[in-house]
C-alpha positions, -999 to +999 in steps of 0.1 A: -327-600-630-336-627-606-318-659-607-336-691-614-340-716-581-337-752-589-363-775-578-360-811-568-383-839-556-381-848-520-358-878-513-334-866-541-296-864-537-290-829-546-255-821-559-245-786-548-211-771-562-188-742-562-161-730-585-131-710-572-108-687-591-078-668-581-072-631-584-061-635-621-094-655-629-079-689-634-095-719-616-076-726-584-080-747-552-084-727-519-062-742-491-094-750-470-130-754-484-160-760-463-197-761-470-224-753-447-261-761-455-293-755-439-323-777-443-359-762-444-361-766-405-330-744-401-308-771-390-273-763-401-248-790-411-211-782-417-192-805-443-154-806-441-131-804-472-124-842-467-159-850-474-163-828-505-156-839-539-128-820-559-137-832-595-112-807-611-090-777-601-114-752-585-144-773-587-159-786-554-192-805-549-213-825-525-246-845-526-272-833-501-297-859-490-332-843-489-352-874-475-383-862-457-375-826-459-393-806-484-389-768-484-362-742-492-326-753-486-297-728-483-260-736-487-227-717-485-192-728-498-163-707-482-126-710-495-097-698-476-060-696-479-046-695-514-081-685-528-103-665-505-139-666-517-176-674-504-209-676-520-245-685-510-271-703-529-304-722-525-326-748-540-362-759-534-375-795-526-410-803-533-430-828-515-443-860-529-479-859-546-483-894-530-489-893-493 
């Protein structure tokens, strides 16, 4: 079964997030968390842990500005140290109907 890809309007701040669990399945924070995202042109941006929001144990998020860049966006959260895990995802930004 294919996962649903979320869609947003161009110019939206899109919150991307990741949840990390330790080997016992309990929410836990990695020692280091990074986010890399690629806009529809392929330009990659790396976001350091200090710029991410840690809303609760194991839950990390960031708001991506999609101004003037419709298309498919890709992102990957990576955790290292106390919890080692990584995951990719994507979302679609649709262009405005008004030129």
